[in-house]
Backbone bond lengths (Angstrom), bond angles and torsions (degrees), N, CA, C in turn:
res aa  C-N    CA-C-N  psi(-1)  N-CA   C-N-CA  omega(-1)  CA-C   N-CA-C  phi
1 X - - - 1.340 - - 1.525 113.10 -
2 X 1.381 120.64 -42.53 1.371 124.49 171.16 1.489 116.77 -65.95
3 X 1.288 118.50 -38.88 1.479 121.33 175.55 1.665 111.18 -65.90
4 X 1.395 120.18 -35.79 1.358 123.20 177.22 1.501 107.91 -72.89
5 X 1.322 122.34 -35.68 1.413 119.43 176.86 1.585 111.74 -65.11
6 X 1.331 112.04 -39.32 1.438 118.18 -178.60 1.470 115.20 -69.70
7 X 1.434 116.05 -35.02 1.417 121.44 177.15 1.548 106.83 -67.43
8 X 1.282 118.90 -45.39 1.546 124.78 176.79 1.548 107.09 -53.62
9 X 1.366 116.98 -49.37 1.440 113.78 -177.92 1.519 116.50 -66.87
10 X 1.329 115.55 -33.84 1.471 121.58 168.39 1.525 116.68 -56.18
11 X 1.395 113.08 -48.09 1.399 118.35 175.34 1.501 111.97 -65.17
12 X 1.170 120.36 -35.59 1.558 123.42 176.88 1.617 112.15 -65.93
13 X 1.329 115.50 -39.39 1.448 118.97 173.35 1.473 111.82 -66.03
14 X 1.339 120.27 -40.04 1.374 123.68 175.44 1.481 114.43 -66.81
15 X 1.309 119.29 -35.04 1.460 123.96 173.04 1.533 110.11 -56.80
16 X 1.372 114.75 -46.76 1.472 118.60 -178.46 1.551 111.02 -69.43
17 X 1.293 116.27 -30.00 1.480 121.48 173.43 1.497 109.80 -61.12
18 X 1.282 119.33 -48.17 1.499 127.48 175.87 1.412 108.68 -53.83
19 X 1.347 117.13 -52.79 1.544 117.26 -175.18 1.445 111.17 -65.02
20 X 1.338 116.58 -40.53 1.546 121.01 175.13 1.487 112.70 -57.38
21 X 1.249 112.14 -40.19 1.519 121.22 177.97 1.492 111.96 -62.03
22 X 1.298 117.62 -47.73 1.376 122.87 -177.49 1.561 110.04 -67.52
23 X 1.287 114.04 -43.00 1.590 120.20 176.02 1.503 114.66 -57.28
24 X 1.435 112.43 -42.99 1.475 119.35 -179.49 1.501 108.52 -66.50
25 X 1.330 115.79 -49.61 1.448 117.93 176.42 1.388 117.06 -53.36
26 X 1.306 119.44 -42.70 1.530 121.15 174.19 1.418 108.69 -61.37
27 X 1.321 120.99 -47.60 1.425 122.28 178.33 1.533 114.17 -52.90
28 X 1.307 115.69 -43.53 1.442 118.72 -176.52 1.481 104.98 -70.25
29 X 1.374 124.98 -43.27 1.360 127.85 -178.37 1.535 111.04 -59.10
30 X 1.231 115.98 -42.67 1.545 126.26 -175.62 1.618 107.84 -80.43
31 X 1.314 115.56 -5.46 1.504 120.81 -177.90 1.531 112.69 62.09
32 X 1.335 115.18 33.18 1.425 118.35 175.71 1.520 107.43 -88.57
33 X 1.295 115.94 -32.03 1.398 123.46 178.32 1.557 108.63 -109.22
34 X 1.289 118.38 124.91 1.438 122.86 179.63 1.569 112.66 -89.69
35 X 1.331 114.23 110.05 1.399 120.01 -179.07 1.425 120.26 -61.55
36 X 1.458 114.95 -14.99 1.428 122.00 179.78 1.594 109.80 -79.05
37 X 1.337 114.62 -10.60 1.524 116.76 176.44 1.568 103.09 -74.02
38 X 1.349 118.45 131.18 1.439 121.78 -177.42 1.579 112.63 -62.78
39 X 1.314 115.61 -31.82 1.531 116.80 -178.76 1.524 106.00 -70.12
40 X 1.354 110.07 -49.11 1.495 113.76 -173.66 1.625 110.33 -62.53
41 X 1.339 114.72 -34.68 1.513 119.40 179.60 1.459 107.07 -64.45
42 X 1.372 117.28 -45.86 1.497 118.23 -179.91 1.509 114.05 -59.20
43 X 1.440 109.30 -44.75 1.492 110.47 176.16 1.432 116.81 -56.54
44 X 1.359 113.76 -48.50 1.488 121.36 -174.89 1.600 101.44 -63.18
45 X 1.288 121.79 -52.42 1.524 121.40 -177.64 1.500 111.45 -50.87
46 X 1.378 115.62 -47.07 1.463 118.27 -175.95 1.588 108.39 -60.41
47 X 1.325 113.78 -51.02 1.446 117.47 -177.77 1.572 114.31 -62.04
48 X 1.290 113.11 -34.28 1.532 119.15 174.38 1.469 112.35 -64.99
49 X 1.345 113.96 -45.99 1.486 115.46 179.01 1.536 112.70 -66.62
50 X 1.328 119.06 -25.55 1.431 122.39 -173.39 1.685 104.33 -81.46
51 X 1.319 114.80 -32.78 1.490 115.14 -168.43 1.477 113.31 -105.25
52 X 1.335 119.98 -20.80 1.397 126.37 -172.42 1.595 111.21 -60.34
53 X 1.338 115.08 -44.28 1.544 112.92 -172.90 1.515 110.28 -62.99
54 X 1.397 110.78 -34.70 1.623 108.61 -179.35 1.553 110.62 -79.01
55 X 1.283 116.97 -30.91 1.480 120.17 172.71 1.401 115.63 -58.61
56 X 1.375 117.72 -45.43 1.467 125.91 179.05 1.521 112.72 -53.37
57 X 1.345 112.32 -48.38 1.451 116.62 -175.71 1.408 111.01 -66.05
58 X 1.348 121.31 -32.02 1.413 126.68 -176.05 1.629 109.48 -77.92
59 X 1.387 111.40 -39.50 1.496 117.57 176.97 1.484 114.57 -72.38
60 X 1.323 118.53 -11.44 1.526 118.59 166.19 1.567 113.70 -70.97
61 X 1.326 115.28 -27.53 1.465 120.79 176.41 1.476 113.33 -94.43
62 X 1.340 115.61 -39.64 1.472 123.05 -175.44 1.467 110.74 -125.58
63 X 1.304 123.19 84.36 1.372 126.49 -177.81 1.610 112.95 -64.05
64 X 1.368 118.21 164.41 1.490 114.75 177.73 1.459 109.52 -63.16
65 X 1.383 114.74 142.17 1.332 123.01 -179.82 1.564 107.62 -113.63
66 X 1.418 115.49 122.37 1.460 116.64 173.71 1.517 115.72 65.17
67 X 1.343 114.26 19.96 1.464 117.21 -179.94 1.623 109.23 92.62
68 X 1.291 117.33 -4.11 1.394 121.62 179.30 1.530 112.01 -101.58
69 X 1.367 119.58 136.47 1.402 123.20 -177.71 1.585 106.12 -106.15
70 X 1.292 118.58 112.35 1.479 120.60 -177.24 1.638 110.05 -92.21
71 X 1.336 115.21 0.11 1.496 111.49 -175.61 1.546 112.64 -62.94
72 X 1.355 121.07 -28.89 1.507 113.80 177.71 1.603 112.48 -70.45
73 X 1.297 110.70 -33.32 1.397 115.41 179.36 1.494 114.70 -66.31
74 X 1.423 115.27 -44.97 1.456 120.79 170.08 1.488 119.54 -60.61
75 X 1.309 113.88 -34.96 1.501 123.02 175.83 1.563 105.46 -66.97
76 X 1.349 120.68 -49.07 1.384 122.04 -176.02 1.697 109.70 -59.77
77 X 1.357 110.23 -44.20 1.541 110.70 -175.56 1.422 104.79 -68.41
78 X 1.472 123.19 -38.97 1.523 123.95 -179.50 1.544 108.43 -55.80
79 X 1.300 114.01 -54.04 1.499 118.56 -176.98 1.441 109.29 -59.72
80 X 1.393 127.02 -44.28 1.334 124.61 178.28 1.505 115.34 -62.85
81 X 1.360 119.86 -32.70 1.316 124.62 176.58 1.535 111.45 -74.94
82 X 1.200 121.99 -33.44 1.495 124.37 173.67 1.452 108.57 -72.15
83 X 1.385 126.38 -35.73 1.322 125.86 177.09 1.590 112.82 -61.08
84 X 1.266 112.41 -45.05 1.546 125.33 -178.56 1.513 101.18 -62.21
85 X 1.373 120.45 -48.31 1.412 117.26 179.39 1.459 116.35 -58.16
86 X 1.415 113.92 -38.78 1.410 117.95 -178.10 1.556 110.22 -71.17
87 X 1.293 118.49 -33.94 1.418 120.18 -179.95 1.459 110.23 -62.64
88 X 1.291 120.48 -35.55 1.459 124.58 176.14 1.489 114.81 -64.37
89 X 1.289 118.68 -16.15 1.551 122.35 -176.53 1.480 106.82 -74.84
């Protein structure tokens, strides 16, 4: 029971990291966030290092379509499904 709760918590934290990564990437693309700022660059690098390994695995199967990368969405759906499965245990 404790390990299941801990795993669900870790998945929830990773879910928020993915959402933060998507928001930061949008802000960089829309030039709201200046990546030349050292703090912003460190935050962006940290989020990129945390999410890229999972994104790369999904992108091998589902490459970007029309300039849109659906790997964060697929990962969010996968994590949500896994959490629901663990809640049932």
